[in-house]
C-alpha positions in Angstrom: -1.3 -7.2 -13.9 -1.3 -7.5 -10.3 -3.2 -5.3 -8.1 -2.1 -5.5 -4.5 -4.7 -3.8 -2.0 -3.3 -2.6 1.2 -6.5 -1.4 3.3 -5.8 0.2 6.6 -6.6 3.0 9.1 -4.5 5.7 10.6 -3.7 5.4 14.2 -5.5 8.3 16.1 -2.7 10.2 16.5 -1.4 10.3 12.9 -2.5 13.5 10.9 -3.9 12.5 7.3 -1.7 14.6 5.7 1.2 13.6 7.1 0.5 10.1 6.5 -0.5 10.2 3.1 2.3 12.3 1.9 4.6 9.5 3.7 3.0 7.0 1.6 2.8 8.7 -1.7 6.8 9.7 -1.1 7.5 5.8 -0.7 5.4 4.4 -3.6 6.5 7.3 -5.9 10.3 6.3 -5.0 9.3 2.7 -6.0 7.6 3.6 -9.2 10.8 5.8 -10.1 13.1 2.8 -9.6 10.6 0.8 -11.8 10.0 -1.7 -8.6 5.8 -1.1 -9.2 4.1 -0.3 -12.4 1.9 2.3 -10.8 -0.1 3.3 -7.6 -3.2 5.0 -6.2 -4.4 6.1 -2.8 -8.1 5.8 -1.9 -10.0 6.8 0.8 -13.3 5.1 1.5 -16.5 6.8 1.2 -18.3 4.4 3.1 -19.5 4.6 6.8 -20.2 2.0 9.2 -22.3 -0.4 9.2 -22.4 0.1 5.4 -18.9 -0.6 5.3 -16.4 -3.5 6.8 -13.3 -2.0 5.1 -10.8 0.2 6.9 -11.0 4.0 5.5 -7.7 3.8 3.4 -6.7 1.9 0.4 -3.4 1.6 -1.0 -3.9 0.2 -4.5 0.2 -1.1 -6.3 -0.1 -2.5 -9.4 2.7 -4.4 -10.4 3.4 -5.8 -14.2 3.6 -9.2 -13.4 4.3 -11.9 -10.8 8.4 -11.4 -11.0 8.4 -7.4 -10.5 6.0 -8.4 -7.2 8.1 -11.1 -5.9 11.2 -9.0 -6.7 9.8 -5.9 -4.6 8.8 -8.0 -1.7 11.9 -10.0 -1.6 13.6 -7.0 -1.3 11.5 -5.5 1.4 12.1 -8.5 3.5 15.9 -8.3 2.7 16.3 -4.8 4.1 13.4 -5.5 6.6 9.8 -4.1 6.9 10.6 -1.6 10.2 13.6 -0.4 8.1 13.0 3.4 6.9 10.8 4.5 4.7 8.6 1.5 5.0 9.1 1.4 8.4 7.5 4.9 9.0 4.4 3.9 7.4 4.0 0.5 9.6 4.4 2.6 12.6 1.2 5.1 11.4 -1.2 2.4 10.5 -3.5 0.2 12.0 -6.4 -2.6 11.0 -3.8 -3.5 7.9 -4.9 -6.4 5.7 -3.8 -7.0 2.3 -4.7 -9.2 -0.7 -3.3 -9.4 -4.3 -5.7 -9.3 -7.4 -5.3 -10.4 -10.8 -6.5 -9.1 -13.8 -8.8 -11.7 -15.5 -9.0 -12.0 -18.8 -11.3 -13.5 -21.7 
């Protein structure tokens, strides 16, 4: 299983309810289409200076590298600024992402 973390803040003019609803709808669609294995939307409970991470974390799960690659290939093909993903891109700031792989014994 691969875990794709997307850490981000919202732009000041964007409401949390609106943004989280848009992100949840986008990820739910990907899940229904079996392009992802699951997701969680998380809010950072830490405050500065105790944390350096942005306020939100979208944790997106993929079964394996082929599923991960296919989802990103499709997104690149249609364009990251194409809706619905483009709508989300316009809402966020301080974006960073990383992929983690589950460790096995």
